[in-house]
C-alpha positions, -999 to 999 in steps of 0.1 A, spaced: -580 -209 199 -594 -188 225 -575 -158 242 -571 -175 275 -558 -205 254 -527 -186 242 -522 -169 271 -514 -201 284 -492 -213 257 -472 -176 260 -468 -180 299 -454 -222 291 -424 -207 264 -419 -176 289 -413 -204 316 -394 -229 298 -376 -198 289 -368 -192 321 -356 -225 329 -339 -236 297 -317 -206 296 -297 -208 333 -287 -244 325 -275 -240 289 -257 -214 302 -240 -238 334 -232 -263 299 -212 -238 279 -191 -225 303 -183 -264 317 -178 -268 281 -154 -234 277 -133 -246 306 -127 -286 297 -116 -264 259 -92 -244 273 -80 -282 293 -74 -294 255 -61 -270 242 -29 -266 270 -26 -304 266 -27 -300 229 0 -276 232 19 -299 255 19 -328 235 31 -303 200 61 -294 218 67 -330 234 69 -335 196 88 -310 179 118 -324 208 108 -355 200 113 -349 163 145 -331 170 159 -360 185 152 -389 154 164 -360 134 204 -359 144 200 -394 150 188 -399 115 221 -374 104 241 -395 123 232 -426 117 239 -416 78 273 -402 89 283 -437 95 281 -432 134 276 -469 149 266 -457 183 231 -454 167 217 -483 160 183 -487 136 163 -505 161 167 -472 181 151 -447 154 123 -474 147 117 -467 184 116 -434 186 92 -427 149 69 -452 170 60 -426 200 59 -401 177 34 -419 159 20 -423 194 25 -385 206 4 -376 174 -30 -393 181 -31 -383 211 -24 -349 195 -62 -358 174 -85 -369 204 -81 -355 238 -81 -381 269 -114 -379 271 -124 -389 243 -127 -345 227 -121 -346 191 -90 -321 185 -111 -297 159 -79 -280 137 -85 -247 115 -75 -266 85 -105 -291 91 -131 -274 94 -143 -276 60 -141 -309 56 -162 -311 90 -192 -298 75 -223 -319 47 -222 -301 12 -263 -298 -1 -276 -280 -20 -307 -276 -49 -302 -263 -89 -338 -251 -100 -342 -236 -139 -378 -238 -154 -400 -220 -182 -426 -199 -170 -457 -193 -188 -486 -172 -175 -513 -156 -199 -509 -121 -208 -537 -95 -194 -532 -61 -196 -545 -59 -162 -519 -75 -146 -488 -63 -166 -469 -107 -168 -442 -113 -195 -441 -129 -219 -436 -168 -220 -396 -171 -209 -370 -194 -192 -355 -176 -160 -330 -193 -128 -355 -198 -100 -330 -208 -72 -294 -220 -67 -290 -229 -31 -261 -245 -6 -270 -261 27 -242 -266 52 -242 -286 78 -224 -286 101 -225 -315 138 -211 -298 164 -210 -321 191 -235 -353 192 -266 -332 197 -257 -298 187 -263 -291 146 -262 -259 132 -283 -257 97 -286 -233 70 -299 -232 32 -280 -200 13 -296 -185 -20 -274 -169 -50 -285 -145 -69 -273 -127 -93 -263 -97 -70 -263 -109 -34 -268 -143 -16 -299 -143 8 -295 -161 37 -330 -181 39 -331 -204 67 -300 -207 93 -308 -221 128 -289 -249 157 -304 -274 168 -306 -294 203 -311 -328 205 -320 -349 236 -319 -322 259 -354 -331 279 -375 -366 282 -399 -378 251 -370 -373 224 -372 -329 231 -355 -306 200 -350 -272 206 -344 -249 173 -329 -216 175 -332 -191 144 -347 -186 111 -373 -215 99 -406 -215 84 -436 -226 104 -438 -264 120 -478 -260 105 -463 -262 68 -472 -282 46 -458 -311 20 -473 -290 -16 -450 -312 -37 -447 -290 -65 -428 -260 -75 -458 -237 -71 -468 -234 -41 -513 -229 -28 -527 -197 -19 -529 -209 13 -493 -209 12 -483 -177 0 -513 -159 20 -496 -177 57 -461 -200 61 -445 -191 24 -421 -176 44 -399 -178 73 -397 -170 111 -375 -158 138 -378 -172 169 -376 -206 191 -390 -242 183 -393 -268 212 -408 -300 197 -417 -336 216 -425 -375 206 -440 -397 228 -452 -426 213 -479 -416 185 -481 -380 200 -461 -352 190 -462 -311 197 -448 -281 186 -442 -248 205 -427 -214 195 -422 -184 205 -408 -152 183 -404 -122 160 -430 -138 139 -436 -119 109 -451 -89 91 -478 -79 65 -468 -72 30 -482 -80 -7 -474 -113 -25 -478 -122 -57 -491 -158 -59 -481 -175 -87 -441 -184 -101 -434 -156 -124 -405 -137 -103 -415 -105 -136 -447 -101 -122 -458 -66 -101 -485 -65 -71 -506 -62 -99 -529 -92 -86 -515 -102 -50 -525 -117 -22 -521 -107 17 -488 -121 27 -469 -132 63 -436 -121 49 -406 -127 69 -399 -96 92 -374 -75 73 -384 -38 90 -413 -34 108 -396 -49 143 -427 -57 169 -408 -73 196 -409 -107 205 -446 -118 205 -456 -146 182 -464 -177 201 -481 -208 183 -481 -240 196 -496 -279 180 -500 -315 187 -509 -339 162 -510 -380 164 -484 -399 132 -503 -435 137 -493 -462 111 -524 -483 100 -512 -515 95 -525 -524 57 -545 -494 54 -513 -466 53 -502 -445 77 -520 -408 91 -508 -378 101 -531 -349 119 -520 -319 134 -539 -291 148 -520 -260 158 -531 -224 167 -512 -188 161 -515 -152 179 -488 -124 172 -494 -82 180 -499 -63 145 -475 -29 146 -479 -3 132 -468 -7 98 -488 -38 98 -524 -17 98 -507 9 80 -508 -24 53 -544 -31 58 -553 0 60 -537 9 25 -554 -26 4 -588 -26 15 -618 -9 15 -628 11 45 -609 -1 67 -597 23 98 -597 8 124 -571 -1 152 -567 -37 169 -535 -53 170 -547 -90 172 -539 -113 151 -546 -152 152 -544 -184 129 -565 -219 140 -560 -244 116 -550 -285 110 -531 -302 88 -543 -341 75 -514 -361 52 -525 -397 46 -503 -420 26 -502 -459 19 -481 -470 -11 -479 -452 -35 -506 -430 -26 -507 -399 -15 -533 -370 1 -525 -340 19 -551 -315 35 -548 -281 49 -573 -260 62 -564 -224 81 -587 -194 95 -567 -164 100 -578 -125 113 -556 -96 113 -579 -69 130 -609 -68 116 -600 -85 88 -610 -123 86 -602 -146 67 -600 -182 57 -582 -200 33 -576 -246 26 -569 -271 -4 -567 -308 -10 -541 -330 -29 -543 -362 -40 -509 -378 -58 -503 -407 -73 -472 -422 -83 -467 -450 -106 -435 -466 -126 -432 -473 -166 -440 -514 -172 -408 -508 -199 -378 -509 -182 -362 -475 -185 -335 -460 -174 -342 -426 -171 -379 -413 -169 -392 -445 -150 -410 -430 -120 -438 -404 -123 -462 -388 -98 -498 -377 -113 -510 -352 -88 -541 -325 -85 -546 -300 -57 -573 -279 -55 -580 -245 -30 -596 -213 -21 -585 -184 -2 -621 -168 8 -614 -131 24 -643 -107 42 -641 -77 24 -658 -61 2 -647 -71 -37 -629 -42 -54 -604 -46 -87 -577 -22 -79 -571 -40 -43 -566 -76 -48 -561 -88 -14 -596 -79 -15 -602 -109 -36 -620 -144 -27 -596 -168 -53 -594 -204 -63 -568 -222 -80 -565 -258 -97 -531 -271 -102 -524 -305 -124 -493 -318 -122 -465 -340 -134 -435 -350 -117 -407 -373 -134 -379 -390 -111 -355 -383 -147 -327 -399 -125 -320 -395 -86 -321 -364 -73 -332 -355 -104 -369 -341 -110 -392 -332 -142 -418 -315 -127 -447 -306 -154 -477 -282 -137 -506 -259 -148 -527 -240 -132 -557 -226 -134 -568 -196 -107 -608 -182 -109 -607 -144 -88 -637 -129 -82 -628 -94 -83 -657 -72 -88 -655 -65 -123 -644 -95 -143 -622 -123 -147 -586 -121 -157 -565 -139 -171 -540 -155 -147 -539 -189 -154 -500 -204 -158 -478 -230 -167 -451 -240 -157 -419 -267 -165 -390 -273 -145 -356 -288 -139 -345 -294 -102 -321 -311 -94 -304 -319 -55 -275 -331 -41 
């Protein structure tokens, strides 16, 4: 995507932002006034209920004492009036629910995920992998709060031994504009993230979209077409191991678009995509997305490039990403492919993968482990830089993954995966093939 196109997308994002900001300010101001009116109504109704309850208590006391002037019918009528007031307090006169603090917990939908696995990475002196071991990969809670019919909040909270990491958190505003438009504000995955299915991420993910970014995402649909426009603070360049073994150091890491932690660089990233998703009658369904991204490297990003590449000394700040996703599905067959071309200053890279898979059911009618998916993935990462063994960011890589994904019961999977890695290091091969077996439960 050329610079003129990216500038056009950027100006469009600014225009939408300036247009939507006063719109939301007016809506929130009106909502605030409505809430004040509701609070006054509820307080008045609550006071009236207390008065009525005192009357009932008095009448019941008189009845127990034998006062004949008190009729049972009168007490029943008073109780009906109390029930009516309780209904009024539960819902305002204009149909807005009155949320009490003690009811807030029950308005949250709780989902989550638990992942426990066995990892065996080829042991090589040059990379320093651990011996085969078990590890708790993830405990995640996913609260979802429906604020109004068209406003929702979602988050992913990952629990480690000593901390809680808010991995994702964002507000979703629906039905803002025509064409089924949705605005998302917060921290989430990049919209061109691929459907990789396995526990291990492909090389292209570790390089370009495995981590999240903070900003605005505007998505629309019109018949078979859909669009995405994002504007935010982007990511920062860092190093990341390619495998699942979380004990591995940066001994053979790739250059990685990491979620921004400290190298703040302003709100300079803009990305856009247009796609088509279409049913092909009996031939299945196809989904194609074309996307592009522009950002501005920070001083810290340039320092990472200089430290991890040979003879990198330029101060060019432009950063580009452009690519395409292709997904096809027919009955039990699924295919996904992705290509991304990237430029960071003067460093050029590209990556791709193809991933066919087939799901089948055993003919035995077993209660458990009856559904299986066979999957194969082949991908590569190519770096336009001289290869040096002690600078793994400069290596070219290939990756072959063979996997069987087994449904033990609903929402409970066993993933068995073996990955063969090949690197062009400039000084021979390393042994870092990886076997992973994982139990994953989602709720």
